[in-house]
C-alpha positions as CSV (number, residue, x, y, z in Angstrom):
1,M,-19.7,33.0,-19.7
2,K,-21.4,31.5,-16.7
3,K,-23.1,28.9,-18.9
4,L,-19.7,28.0,-20.5
5,L,-18.1,27.5,-17.1
6,Y,-20.9,25.3,-15.9
7,I,-20.5,23.1,-19.0
8,L,-16.7,22.9,-18.7
9,L,-16.9,21.9,-15.0
10,F,-19.8,19.5,-14.8
11,V,-20.7,18.0,-18.2
12,P,-17.5,15.9,-18.6
13,G,-17.8,14.2,-15.2
14,F,-21.3,14.1,-13.8
15,L,-23.6,14.5,-16.9
16,S,-21.7,11.8,-18.9
17,G,-21.9,8.2,-17.8
18,Q,-18.4,8.1,-16.3
19,Q,-19.1,9.1,-12.7
20,L,-17.1,6.3,-11.1
21,P,-13.3,5.9,-11.3
22,Q,-11.9,3.6,-14.0
23,F,-9.8,0.6,-12.7
24,S,-8.4,-1.9,-15.1
25,Q,-7.4,-4.2,-12.2
26,R,-11.1,-4.6,-11.4
27,M,-10.6,-8.0,-13.1
28,I,-8.5,-9.1,-10.1
29,D,-10.2,-7.0,-7.3
30,E,-13.9,-6.5,-7.6
31,S,-14.5,-5.6,-3.9
32,V,-14.7,-1.8,-4.5
33,F,-17.4,-2.2,-7.1
34,N,-19.4,-5.1,-5.5
35,P,-19.8,-5.3,-1.7
36,A,-20.9,-8.9,-2.0
37,V,-17.3,-9.9,-2.9
38,I,-16.0,-8.9,0.5
39,G,-15.1,-11.8,2.7
40,T,-15.3,-14.4,-0.1
41,R,-11.6,-15.0,-0.5
42,D,-9.6,-17.3,1.7
43,F,-7.7,-14.4,3.3
44,S,-8.4,-10.8,4.5
45,S,-6.5,-8.1,2.8
46,V,-5.4,-4.5,3.2
47,K,-4.9,-2.9,-0.3
48,L,-3.4,0.2,-1.7
49,H,-4.4,1.0,-5.3
50,H,-3.1,3.8,-7.6
51,R,-4.0,4.7,-11.1
52,S,-2.6,7.4,-13.4
53,Q,-4.8,7.7,-16.4
54,W,-4.0,9.1,-19.9
55,L,-0.3,10.1,-19.3
56,G,0.6,13.2,-21.3
57,F,-2.9,14.6,-21.2
58,D,-3.2,17.7,-19.1
59,N,-5.4,17.4,-15.9
60,A,-5.9,13.7,-16.6
61,P,-7.6,11.5,-13.9
62,S,-5.5,10.3,-10.9
63,T,-7.2,7.9,-8.5
64,Q,-6.2,6.2,-5.3
65,T,-8.0,3.8,-2.9
66,F,-7.0,2.4,0.4
67,S,-9.3,-0.6,1.2
68,Y,-9.9,-3.5,3.5
69,D,-11.5,-6.7,2.5
70,G,-12.1,-8.8,5.6
71,I,-13.5,-12.0,7.1
72,I,-15.8,-11.9,10.2
73,N,-16.6,-15.7,10.0
74,E,-17.6,-18.3,7.5
75,K,-20.9,-16.5,6.7
76,M,-20.0,-12.8,7.0
77,G,-17.5,-10.3,5.7
78,A,-16.8,-6.6,6.3
79,G,-14.7,-4.0,4.7
80,G,-14.5,-0.6,3.1
81,Y,-12.3,1.9,1.4
82,V,-11.2,5.5,1.2
83,L,-11.2,7.0,-2.3
84,N,-9.4,10.0,-3.7
85,D,-10.2,10.8,-7.3
86,I,-8.9,14.0,-9.0
87,T,-9.7,15.1,-12.6
88,G,-8.6,18.6,-13.5
89,P,-10.2,21.1,-11.0
90,T,-12.6,18.5,-9.6
91,R,-12.1,16.1,-6.8
92,R,-14.1,13.2,-5.3
93,L,-13.3,12.0,-1.8
94,G,-15.2,9.0,-0.5
95,F,-15.5,7.0,2.7
96,N,-17.1,3.5,2.4
97,L,-18.2,0.8,4.8
98,A,-19.4,-2.6,3.5
99,Y,-21.0,-5.8,4.9
100,S,-21.6,-9.1,3.2
101,Y,-23.5,-12.3,4.1
102,H,-22.7,-15.7,2.5
103,V,-25.1,-18.6,2.1
104,K,-24.0,-22.1,1.1
105,I,-26.1,-23.7,-1.7
106,S,-25.1,-27.2,-2.6
107,D,-21.5,-26.8,-4.0
108,Y,-21.8,-23.0,-4.4
109,F,-22.0,-19.9,-2.2
110,L,-24.4,-17.0,-2.7
111,S,-23.3,-13.7,-1.2
112,F,-25.3,-10.6,-0.6
113,G,-23.5,-7.2,0.1
114,L,-24.5,-3.7,1.1
115,S,-22.3,-0.7,1.5
116,A,-22.7,2.9,2.6
117,T,-20.6,5.7,1.2
118,F,-20.1,9.3,2.2
119,L,-18.9,11.2,-0.8
120,Q,-17.5,14.7,-1.2
121,F,-17.4,16.5,-4.6
122,G,-15.3,19.6,-4.8
123,I,-13.9,22.2,-7.2
124,D,-10.5,23.8,-6.9
125,G,-11.0,27.2,-8.5
126,T,-7.2,27.9,-8.6
127,K,-6.9,25.2,-11.3
128,I,-9.4,26.9,-13.7
129,D,-7.9,29.1,-16.4
130,L,-10.3,30.3,-19.1
131,H,-7.9,33.1,-20.3
132,Q,-10.5,35.8,-19.7
133,S,-9.3,37.5,-16.5
134,D,-11.6,40.5,-17.1
135,D,-14.7,38.4,-16.6
136,P,-15.9,38.7,-13.0
137,I,-16.9,35.0,-12.7
138,V,-13.4,34.0,-13.7
139,T,-11.5,36.3,-11.3
140,E,-13.6,35.4,-8.2
141,D,-12.9,32.3,-6.1
142,I,-15.3,29.6,-7.3
143,S,-13.8,26.8,-5.1
144,D,-16.5,24.8,-3.3
145,K,-17.3,21.3,-2.0
146,A,-20.3,19.4,-0.8
147,W,-20.9,16.1,1.0
148,K,-23.7,13.5,0.2
149,P,-24.5,10.0,1.3
150,D,-25.1,7.1,-1.1
151,A,-25.1,3.3,-1.1
152,A,-24.5,0.2,-3.2
153,F,-25.9,-3.4,-3.3
154,G,-24.4,-6.5,-4.8
155,T,-24.8,-10.3,-5.2
156,Y,-22.2,-12.9,-5.9
157,F,-22.7,-16.6,-6.8
158,Y,-19.5,-18.6,-6.8
159,N,-17.4,-21.7,-6.0
160,D,-13.8,-22.5,-6.6
161,K,-14.3,-22.6,-10.4
162,F,-17.2,-20.4,-11.4
163,Y,-18.3,-16.9,-10.4
164,V,-21.0,-14.4,-11.5
165,G,-21.8,-11.1,-9.8
166,F,-24.2,-8.2,-10.1
167,S,-24.0,-4.9,-8.3
168,V,-25.6,-1.4,-8.4
169,Q,-23.6,1.6,-7.3
170,Q,-25.0,5.1,-6.4
171,L,-28.4,3.6,-5.4
172,F,-29.7,6.9,-3.9
173,Q,-28.7,9.0,-6.9
174,S,-27.8,11.8,-4.5
175,K,-27.6,15.3,-5.9
176,F,-24.7,17.7,-5.3
177,R,-25.3,21.4,-5.3
178,L,-22.3,23.8,-5.1
179,D,-22.8,27.4,-4.0
180,G,-19.5,28.8,-5.3
181,L,-20.7,29.5,-8.8
182,D,-22.3,32.9,-8.3
183,G,-25.9,31.9,-8.6
184,I,-25.5,29.2,-11.2
185,N,-27.9,26.3,-10.5
186,A,-25.1,23.7,-10.3
187,S,-27.1,20.7,-9.3
188,M,-25.4,17.4,-10.3
189,P,-27.2,14.1,-9.8
190,L,-25.3,10.9,-9.3
191,T,-26.5,8.2,-11.7
192,R,-26.9,4.5,-10.9
193,H,-24.2,2.3,-12.3
194,Y,-24.8,-1.4,-13.0
195,F,-22.0,-4.0,-13.0
196,I,-22.1,-7.6,-14.2
197,T,-19.1,-9.9,-14.1
198,S,-18.5,-13.6,-14.7
199,G,-15.7,-16.0,-15.2
200,Y,-14.6,-19.6,-15.0
201,K,-11.3,-21.0,-13.8
202,M,-9.7,-23.8,-15.7
203,E,-6.7,-25.9,-14.5
204,L,-4.6,-26.6,-17.6
205,N,-2.2,-28.7,-15.5
206,E,-1.0,-28.8,-11.9
207,N,1.0,-25.6,-12.3
208,I,-1.1,-23.4,-14.7
209,M,-4.7,-22.1,-14.2
210,L,-6.5,-20.0,-16.8
211,D,-9.3,-17.6,-15.8
212,P,-11.3,-16.1,-18.7
213,S,-13.9,-13.5,-17.7
214,F,-16.0,-10.6,-18.8
215,Q,-17.3,-7.4,-17.2
216,F,-20.1,-5.1,-18.0
217,N,-20.6,-1.5,-16.7
218,G,-23.6,0.5,-17.8
219,T,-25.8,3.4,-16.9
220,I,-29.2,4.2,-18.4
221,G,-28.9,6.7,-21.2
222,S,-25.1,6.3,-21.7
223,P,-22.9,3.9,-23.7
224,A,-22.1,0.6,-21.9
225,Q,-18.6,-0.6,-21.2
226,F,-17.5,-4.2,-21.9
227,D,-14.3,-5.8,-20.8
228,L,-13.1,-9.1,-22.1
229,N,-10.4,-10.6,-19.9
230,V,-8.1,-13.6,-19.6
231,K,-5.7,-14.2,-16.7
232,A,-3.2,-17.0,-16.2
233,Y,-1.7,-18.1,-12.9
234,Y,1.5,-20.1,-12.5
235,K,1.8,-22.1,-9.3
236,N,-0.6,-19.6,-7.8
237,K,2.3,-17.2,-7.4
238,I,2.8,-15.5,-10.8
239,M,-0.1,-13.9,-12.7
240,G,-0.3,-12.5,-16.2
241,G,-3.3,-11.2,-18.0
242,L,-4.8,-9.4,-21.0
243,S,-8.0,-7.4,-21.2
244,F,-9.7,-5.6,-24.0
245,R,-12.0,-2.7,-23.1
246,V,-14.2,-2.5,-26.2
247,N,-13.6,0.7,-28.2
248,D,-11.2,2.0,-25.5
249,A,-8.0,0.2,-24.5
250,L,-5.9,-3.0,-24.5
251,V,-4.7,-3.8,-20.9
252,M,-1.6,-5.8,-20.0
253,L,-1.3,-7.1,-16.5
254,L,1.5,-8.7,-14.4
255,G,1.4,-9.7,-10.8
256,I,3.2,-11.8,-8.2
257,K,2.3,-13.2,-4.8
258,I,5.1,-13.3,-2.2
259,Q,4.9,-16.1,0.4
260,D,1.1,-15.7,0.5
261,I,1.6,-12.5,2.4
262,F,2.0,-9.8,-0.3
263,T,0.6,-9.3,-3.7
264,I,1.9,-6.7,-6.2
265,A,0.2,-6.2,-9.5
266,Y,0.9,-3.7,-12.3
267,S,-1.1,-3.0,-15.4
268,Y,-0.7,-0.8,-18.5
269,D,-3.6,0.5,-20.6
270,L,-2.8,1.1,-24.3
271,T,-5.4,3.4,-25.7
272,V,-6.9,2.1,-29.0
273,S,-9.6,4.7,-29.6
274,K,-9.1,8.0,-31.4
275,F,-8.1,9.5,-28.1
276,R,-4.7,7.6,-28.3
277,K,-3.1,10.5,-30.2
278,Y,-3.5,12.7,-27.0
279,N,-2.0,10.3,-24.4
280,S,0.6,7.7,-23.9
281,G,-1.5,5.2,-21.9
282,S,-2.5,4.6,-18.3
283,H,-0.6,3.0,-15.4
284,E,-2.0,1.2,-12.5
285,I,-0.5,-0.6,-9.5
286,L,-2.0,-2.6,-6.6
287,I,-0.2,-3.6,-3.4
288,A,-2.0,-5.9,-1.1
289,F,-1.1,-7.3,2.4
290,H,-2.9,-10.6,3.2
291,I,-3.6,-10.9,6.9
292,K,-5.1,-14.3,7.7
293,K,-6.7,-17.3,6.1
294,K,-9.9,-19.1,6.8
295,S,-10.5,-22.9,6.6
296,S,-13.0,-23.1,3.8
297,A,-15.0,-21.2,1.1
298,A,-13.7,-20.5,-2.4
299,S,-11.1,-17.9,-3.3
300,I,-12.2,-15.4,-5.9
301,V,-8.9,-13.6,-6.5
302,Q,-5.8,-15.7,-6.5
């Protein structure tokens, strides 16, 4: 029974490749996954992000971030986020600080970013029901939590039309060990995640801009994730988009910018894999407050 409990708790999250939260709106806000993006827009932003994944599926993931993407000066940016990610009995709570430095190269900018994260992984034993109340390990309290540091690194090469980025999350590959499992050797290592993104903005006319892009997310020893995206902007105020996450979901996106102060974006994931029979899709919303503008440098997210 102890071995079964260990598998149920830790194999789905930590021993698969999916250790980081899923965000469909990463195609409009890359800063949480690449610290080099911070400070490269023409404004600073405070953002609130919520995702409800796989509606209709019990104990499905629910993720929230509260983040800041800020400008220090023309060459530097700073930011960070607070993460709350809950899946069934497990919870990840993270605190992140990030710094970026931007170098002008001809008509482009090259940005380097570093971030430090303090991450808590916890188990809520009250949410575990294996229907074997006579088993001692089930009836005892197995709630526990542990804290570990980690870090990320990223680069971003961009101008007002083209962008390409690379980042690595969970650089330290820290290991969590929880002691609430009655002697089970519950040591869960974080795995490095590699992200690549690139896109090109095309002005179709004075009112409409098109932004096709792709994203790659991979870990060694696990299947990679590919996203093919296209976004359209009307007068830099209204945004619509489609994304196809290969072998997973079709994403529909709609957003609006209000007087260059607020941005509100909503997306819906329609599951296209065999898992679609068990859920009714995923919902995601982003609310951003834009604080100030700077005089130059390209804007990545409109």
